C-alpha positions in Angstrom: -24.9 -5.2 5.0 -26.8 -2.0 5.8 -30.6 -2.2 6.0 -32.7 0.1 3.9 -33.8 1.9 7.0 -30.1 2.6 7.9 -29.4 3.7 4.3 -32.3 6.1 4.3 -31.2 7.3 7.8 -27.8 8.1 6.4 -29.3 10.1 3.6 -31.5 12.0 5.9 -28.6 12.8 8.2 -26.5 14.0 5.3 -29.4 16.1 4.1 -29.9 17.6 7.6 -26.2 18.5 7.7 -26.6 20.2 4.4 -29.4 22.3 5.7 -27.5 23.1 8.9 -24.5 24.4 6.9 -23.5 28.0 6.7 -25.5 30.2 4.3 -24.2 29.9 0.8 -21.7 27.2 1.8 -20.8 24.8 -1.0 -21.4 21.2 0.0 -20.5 18.1 -1.9 -22.0 14.8 -0.9 -20.1 11.6 -1.8 -22.0 8.3 -1.5 -19.2 6.1 -0.2 -19.4 2.4 -0.7 -18.4 1.5 2.9 -17.2 2.6 6.3 -13.5 3.3 7.1 -11.7 1.0 9.4 -10.3 4.0 11.1 -8.8 7.5 10.4 -5.1 6.7 10.9 -4.2 5.5 7.4 -1.0 3.6 8.3 -2.4 0.4 9.8 -4.7 -0.3 6.9 -4.7 -1.2 3.2 -8.3 -0.6 2.0 -9.1 2.1 -0.5 -12.4 2.8 1.3 -10.4 3.7 4.4 -7.9 5.8 2.5 -10.6 7.8 0.7 -12.0 8.8 4.2 -8.7 9.4 5.9 -5.4 10.0 4.1 -6.8 11.7 1.1 -9.0 14.5 2.6 -7.2 14.8 6.0 -3.5 14.4 5.6 -0.5 15.2 3.4 2.7 13.3 2.7 6.2 14.4 2.1 5.6 14.0 -1.6 2.3 13.6 -3.4 0.9 12.2 -6.6 -0.3 15.0 -8.9 -4.0 14.7 -9.3 -5.1 12.3 -12.0 -1.5 11.0 -12.6 1.2 8.9 -11.0 3.7 11.8 -11.2 5.4 12.5 -7.9 5.4 16.2 -6.9 6.4 18.1 -3.8 4.1 17.9 -0.8 5.1 18.6 2.7 8.7 18.5 1.4 9.4 21.3 -1.0 12.5 19.5 -2.4 14.7 16.5 -1.9 18.3 15.4 -2.6 19.4 11.8 -3.2 23.0 10.8 -2.5 25.1 9.4 -5.3 24.8 5.8 -4.0 21.0 6.1 -3.5 21.1 5.4 0.2 20.4 8.8 1.6 17.3 11.0 0.8 17.2 14.4 2.4 13.9 16.2 2.4 13.6 20.0 2.8 10.3 20.6 4.6 7.8 23.2 3.7 7.5 26.1 6.2 4.3 27.7 7.5 2.2 24.5 7.3 -0.6 24.5 9.8 -2.3 21.5 11.4 -6.1 21.4 11.7 -7.7 23.3 14.6 -10.8 21.4 15.7 -13.2 21.2 18.6 -10.9 18.5 20.2 -7.4 19.9 19.5 -5.8 23.3 19.0 -2.2 23.1 17.8 0.5 25.4 19.3 3.0 25.0 16.5 3.3 24.4 12.8 4.4 21.3 11.0 8.1 20.4 11.4 10.6 17.5 11.4 9.3 16.1 14.7 6.1 15.1 12.9 7.9 13.2 10.2 10.1 11.4 12.7 7.0 10.4 14.8 5.0 9.2 11.8 7.6 6.7 10.6 9.4 5.8 13.8 6.1 4.5 15.3 6.0 2.0 12.4 9.7 1.2 12.4 10.5 0.7 16.1 8.8 -2.2 17.9 9.6 -0.5 21.2 8.2 2.9 20.2 5.4 3.9 22.6 3.0 4.3 19.6 3.9 1.0 17.8 1.0 -0.8 19.5 -1.2 2.1 20.6 -4.3 0.0 20.2 -5.0 -3.7 20.3 -4.2 -5.5 17.1 -2.5 -2.6 15.3 -0.4 -3.9 12.4 1.6 -1.8 9.9 0.6 -3.8 6.8 2.1 -1.6 4.1 5.2 -0.7 6.1 6.0 -4.3 6.9 4.7 -5.7 3.6 7.0 -3.4 1.7 10.0 -4.5 3.8 10.5 -1.0 5.2 12.0 -2.3 8.5 14.8 -3.9 6.6 15.2 -0.9 4.2 15.3 1.9 6.8 18.5 2.2 8.7 17.6 5.5 10.4 15.6 8.8 10.0 17.7 11.8 11.1 16.3 15.1 12.2 18.9 17.6 10.7 16.9 20.7 11.8 13.3 21.8 12.1 12.8 21.7 8.4 15.3 19.0 7.2 15.0 15.3 7.5 17.3 12.6 6.1 16.1 9.0 5.5 19.1 6.6 5.6 18.6 3.4 3.7 20.4 0.0 4.0 20.3 -0.3 0.2 19.1 1.8 -2.8 15.4 1.5 -3.4 14.2 2.5 -6.9 10.5 3.0 -5.9 11.3 4.8 -2.6 10.0 8.3 -3.6 6.8 6.9 -5.1 6.3 4.9 -1.9 6.6 8.0 0.1 3.5 9.4 -1.7 1.4 6.4 -0.6 -1.3 6.6 2.1 0.7 4.8 4.8 3.2 7.7 4.7 0.6 10.3 5.7 2.1 12.7 8.2 0.5 12.9 11.6 0.9 15.5 14.4 3.5 14.5 17.0 2.1 17.3 19.3 -1.4 15.8 19.1 0.0 12.4 19.8 1.8 13.7 22.9 -1.4 15.2 24.2 -3.4 12.0 23.7 -0.7 10.0 25.4 -0.7 12.4 28.4 -4.5 12.1 28.5 -4.4 8.3 28.3 -6.4 8.4 25.1 -4.0 7.1 22.5 -6.8 5.3 20.5 -8.4 8.6 19.7 -5.7 9.3 17.1 -7.7 6.7 15.0 -11.1 8.2 15.8 -10.5 12.0 15.9 -7.8 12.7 13.3 -5.6 15.7 13.0 -3.7 16.4 9.8 -2.5 19.1 7.5 -4.7 18.2 4.6 -7.2 20.1 2.5 -10.2 19.1 4.7 -10.5 18.7 8.5 -12.6 16.2 10.4 -15.9 17.3 11.9 -17.6 14.1 12.9 -18.5 10.5 12.2 -21.6 8.5 12.8 -20.5 4.9 12.3 -21.8 3.2 9.2 -23.8 6.3 8.3 -22.0 9.6 7.6 -18.7 11.4 7.9 -18.5 15.2 7.8 -15.5 17.3 6.8 -15.0 21.0 6.5 -12.4 22.8 4.3 -9.2 23.5 6.2 -9.2 27.3 6.3 -5.4 27.6 6.6 -4.5 24.8 4.2 -1.0 25.5 2.8 -2.2 24.8 -0.7 -5.1 27.3 -0.4 -8.6 26.9 0.9 -10.7 24.4 -1.2 -13.6 25.5 -3.4 -15.9 23.1 -1.4 -16.8 24.3 2.1 -18.3 21.1 3.4 -17.6 17.5 2.3 -20.0 14.8 3.4 -19.5 11.0 2.9 -22.9 9.4 3.0 -22.1 5.7 3.6 -24.3 3.7 1.3 -23.1 0.1 0.9 -25.7 -1.0 -1.6 -24.6 -0.1 -5.1 -28.1 0.2 -6.6 -29.2 2.5 -3.8 -26.1 4.6 -4.4 -27.1 5.0 -8.0 -30.7 5.8 -7.0 -29.5 8.5 -4.7 -27.2 9.9 -7.4 -30.0 10.1 -9.9 -32.3 11.7 -7.3 -29.7 14.4 -6.5 -29.1 13.2 -2.9 -25.4 12.8 -3.6 -23.1 14.3 -6.2 -20.6 11.5 -6.7 -21.2 7.8 -6.3 -18.5 5.1 -7.1 -18.7 1.5 -8.3 -21.9 1.4 -10.3 -23.3 -2.1 -11.0 -22.2 -2.9 -14.6 -25.8 -3.5 -15.6 -26.7 0.2 -14.7 -23.8 1.9 -16.6 -25.9 2.4 -19.8 -28.8 4.1 -17.9 -26.4 6.3 -16.0 -24.8 7.4 -19.3 -28.2 8.2 -20.7 -29.2 10.4 -17.7 -28.9 14.1 -18.9 -28.0 15.2 -15.4 -25.0 13.0 -15.0 -21.5 12.5 -16.3 -19.9 9.1 -16.3 -16.2 9.1 -16.5 -14.3 5.9 -17.3 -10.7 4.6 -17.6 -8.7 1.4 -17.7 -8.2 0.4 -14.1 -4.7 -0.2 -12.7 -6.0 -3.2 -10.9 -6.3 -6.9 -10.6 -8.9 -9.2 -9.1 -7.9 -12.6 -7.9 -8.7 -15.7 -5.9 -5.8 -16.3 -3.4 -5.2 -19.9 -2.2 -3.7 -20.3 1.3 -0.5 -22.0 0.2 0.4 -22.9 3.9 -2.6 -25.2 4.2 -2.9 -28.6 2.6 -3.8 -29.4 -0.2 -3.3 -25.8 -1.4 0.4 -26.2 -0.6 0.7 -28.3 -3.8 1.2 -26.5 -7.1 -0.7 -29.2 -9.0 -3.8 -28.6 -6.8 -3.7 -24.8 -7.4 -3.2 -25.2 -11.1 -6.0 -27.7 -11.3 -8.4 -25.3 -9.5 -7.3 -22.5 -11.9 -8.2 -24.7 -14.9 -11.6 -25.4 -13.4 -12.6 -21.7 -13.4 -14.5 -20.4 -16.4 -13.2 -16.8 -16.5 -15.2 -15.9 -19.6 -18.4 -16.7 -17.8 -17.3 -14.5 -14.9 -16.4 -11.6 -17.3 -19.8 -11.9 -19.0 -21.9 -12.2 -15.8 -20.0 -10.1 -13.3 -18.1 -7.5 -15.4 -20.6 -7.4 -18.3 -18.1 -6.2 -20.8 -16.2 -3.9 -18.5 -13.3 -6.2 -17.8 -10.6 -8.3 -19.4 -9.3 -11.7 -18.2 -6.2 -11.4 -16.0 -3.2 -13.7 -16.6 -0.5 -11.8 -14.7 -0.6 -10.3 -11.2 -0.1 -6.8 -12.6 -2.4 -5.1 -15.1 -1.5 -4.8 -18.8 -1.3 -0.9 -18.6 1.7 -1.2 -16.2 5.3 -1.1 -17.4 7.1 -4.5 -17.3 3.9 -6.4 -18.1 4.8 -9.8 -19.6 2.6 -10.3 -22.6 4.2 -13.7 -23.3 2.7 -15.3 -20.2 0.3 -18.2 -21.1 -2.8 -18.3 -19.0 -4.2 -21.4 -17.4 -6.8 -22.8 -19.9 -10.4 -23.5 -18.9 -10.3 -27.3 -19.0 -12.5 -29.1 -16.4 -11.5 -32.6 -17.6 -7.8 -31.8 -17.3 -8.4 -30.3 -13.8 -10.2 -33.4 -12.6 -7.3 -35.6 -13.8 -4.7 -33.3 -12.2 -6.5 -33.4 -8.9 -6.7 -37.2 -9.0 -3.0 -37.4 -9.9 -2.2 -35.3 -6.9 -4.1 -37.7 -4.7 -6.9 -35.3 -4.0 -10.5 -36.5 -3.9 -13.7 -35.3 -2.0 -12.1 -31.9 -1.4 -14.2 -29.5 0.7 -13.1 -25.9 0.9 -14.3 -22.3 1.6 -14.5 -19.5 -0.9 -14.4 -16.1 0.8 -16.5 -13.4 -0.9 -16.1 -9.7 -0.2 -19.2 -7.9 1.2 -18.5 -4.7 -0.8 -18.1 -3.6 -4.4 -14.5 -2.9 -5.5 -13.3 -1.7 -8.9 -11.6 -5.0 -9.5 -14.7 -7.0 -8.4 -18.2 -5.4 -8.8 -20.0 -8.4 -7.4 -17.9 -10.8 -5.3 -20.9 -12.9 -4.2 -21.9 -13.6 -7.8 -18.3 -14.4 -8.7 -18.0 -16.8 -5.8 -21.2 -18.6 -6.8 -19.8 -19.0 -10.4 -16.5 -20.4 -9.0 -18.4 -22.6 -6.6 -20.4 -24.1 -9.5 -17.1 -24.5 -11.6 -15.4 -26.3 -8.7 -18.4 -28.6 -8.2 -18.0 -29.8 -11.8 -14.5 -31.1 -10.9 -15.7 -32.8 -7.7 -14.7 -30.0 -5.3 -17.4 -28.9 -2.8 -17.1 -25.2 -1.9 -18.9 -23.2 0.8 -19.1 -19.4 0.4 -18.4 -17.3 3.5 -18.3 -13.6 4.1 -17.8 -11.0 6.9 -18.2 -7.3 7.4 -15.5 -5.6 5.3 -13.2 -4.6 8.2 -13.5 -8.1 9.7 -13.0 -9.7 6.3 -9.8 -7.9 5.8 -8.5 -8.7 9.3 -9.5 -12.4 9.4 -8.2 -13.0 5.9 -4.6 -12.3 7.0 -4.5 -15.3 9.2 -1.8 -17.8 8.2 -4.1 -20.7 9.0 -7.1 -19.2 7.1 -9.4 -21.9 5.9 -10.2 -21.4 2.2 -9.4 -19.4 -0.9 -10.0 -15.6 -0.8 -11.6 -13.3 -3.3 -9.7 -10.0 -3.2 -7.9 -7.6 -5.5 -5.7 -4.6 -5.7 -5.5 -1.2 -7.3 -2.0 0.2 -7.6 -0.8 2.7 -5.1 2.1 4.3 -7.0 2.3 3.0 -10.6 5.3 0.7 -9.8 5.3 -3.1 -10.3 6.9 -3.5 -6.9 3.6 -2.2 -5.3 1.9 -5.4 -6.7 4.6 -8.0 -6.7 6.3 -7.2 -3.4 3.3 -5.9 -1.4 1.0 -8.8 -2.4 3.4 -11.7 -3.0 6.6 -10.9 -1.1 7.8 -13.0 1.8 7.7 -10.1 4.3 4.0 -9.6 3.5 3.0 -13.1 4.6 0.5 -12.8 7.4 -0.5 -9.4 6.1 -1.1 -8.2 2.5 0.2 -11.5 1.0 -3.2 -13.3 1.4 -1.8 -16.4 -0.4 0.7 -16.7 2.5 3.1 -17.5 -0.3 6.9 -17.2 0.2 8.8 -18.6 -2.8 12.5 -17.9 -2.8 13.1 -17.8 -6.6 10.3 -15.2 -6.9 11.5 -13.3 -3.8 15.1 -13.1 -5.2 13.8 -11.5 -8.4 11.7 -8.8 -6.8 14.5 -7.9 -4.3 16.9 -7.7 -7.2 14.5 -5.4 -9.1 14.2 -3.0 -6.2 17.8 -1.9 -6.3 18.2 -1.5 -10.1 18.3 2.2 -11.0 16.2 2.4 -14.2 12.9 1.0 -15.3 14.7 -0.4 -18.4 16.9 -2.5 -16.2 14.1 -3.6 -13.9 11.7 -4.6 -16.6 13.2 -8.0 -17.6 13.5 -9.0 -13.9 9.8 -8.3 -13.3 8.9 -10.1 -16.5 10.8 -13.2 -15.2 9.0 -12.8 -11.8 5.6 -12.9 -13.5 6.7 -16.2 -15.3 7.6 -17.7 -11.9 4.3 -16.5 -10.4 2.4 -18.2 -13.2 4.3 -21.5 -12.8 3.6 -21.5 -9.1 -0.1 -20.3 -9.2 -0.6 -18.9 -5.7 -3.6 -17.1 -7.1 -6.2 -17.7 -9.8 -5.9 -14.4 -11.6 -9.4 -13.4 -12.6 -9.8 -9.9 -14.2 -8.7 -6.4 -14.8 -11.6 -3.9 -14.9 -12.6 -0.7 -16.5 -13.5 1.8 -13.8 -16.6 4.0 -14.2 -17.2 7.1 -12.1 -20.7 8.6 -12.3 -21.4 12.1 -10.9 -23.7 15.0 -11.2 -23.0 17.5 -14.0 -22.7 20.1 -11.3 -19.4 18.6 -10.2 -16.4 20.5 -11.7 -12.7 19.6 -12.0 -13.0 16.1 -10.6 -10.2 14.0 -12.0 -10.2 10.2 -12.1 -7.2 8.7 -10.3 -5.3 6.0 -12.1 -4.4 4.7 -8.6 -8.1 4.3 -7.8 -8.5 6.9 -5.1 -11.4 9.4 -4.8 -10.0 12.8 -4.1 -11.9 16.0 -3.6 -9.1 18.5 -3.3 -9.4 21.0 -6.2 -13.0 19.9 -6.9 -15.8 22.5 -7.2 -19.5 22.3 -7.5 -21.9 24.6 -9.4 -24.7 26.0 -7.4 
């Protein structure tokens, strides 16, 4: 965690940047909750990383309209889908300019080569950019089974690209609006490769997005400037600054003091005082999210359903809702939130029953169990205080004779280490939907192809897998809904997670901020946002 000295240093640096800005320039300071893992969005899954990379810096072929899950044209002006659903042809926008920065000057505009480069590096294991840096993994691409889905990507001409699929894929267009599908510059990549500096694509990013990268001081501040030739028109904000402030209470202090204009993830206990502040606006909405405890189902004794169910029954969810969410959450019983279509309301949750849990553990031949509980080091919308949640679960487990040790790591390291198939212990994590489709929860988090990546339970259960694969190819939501409802039933029977909570998301900001829209997908976007002087 950042020290107070570092936090104050970040604030001072952000302030000095503000003073140094151009006369009359509009600057918005966003107090971010953490540092990005990098600036190439495709290898990552964390919203903190996407807020700093894909959303300000890049575009995708299609986009989500601000504040909704509606898919609208992006770098593709239009698209055609073949009658059998296996070919999607995108007509690309002309006249789109990449960022010109101190480290790169493009010689051409966006074209089909950039689309081919962006996806082929993820698809082809022998592509020169597939492993451009040690440990690169395409978590979303692989977790969504894109290698099995994509047959080919064909460059028809400079401004036409056809994606050829091995099967129809109902959520394909929505998936193309996700962060992993952000379009990078093939020309910039070629220059870095020629210079022997491939890793810089993740440190000095070039995109087509509304803002361009100026600089990053690790764990302190990121600075962006409005892209003057952005195809969607120059932004009202001239300078965008991310002041990285990991402590939630410090973020709120800085917001109240006017040192930042927007600050996410307030501690639940501070919501009332923020709402009472005459200088602030606090927006709120039901989160499209779930917080969970994932068991490692590949490691004994968590490979036994009875053990997982027993531990679920040991957890007092109501106590967690009271202490951690403080009225801003509801108990989760399914792996998707109740605001999502296909939610199975008939699911029966595991009851809180410590005595039954003790008996079930004994019947499974488990005694003297020692385990780890992993607690996130950052606030997330689905878990405002993972440490406190872990302590409550630790105490609950102790009541049924299970000794739990709480462990944590720096956020990037936490995410990386937690993917290991031999991970020791159960993991607190969660998810905010990327595209409004159940597949984005059920396949990405629980599908067989995501084991070793975004499937932190390392759970591959064929009856569940068959259902989610079946649902992918059905053409309408009405046809897909009963299949997903059955998949939720199987999930609950098998209990790879303890489902904890769905939260209400609060977004406090200065009243000077204009036209900010809360995103149902949990992102923080500053395109279209203005600020009153």
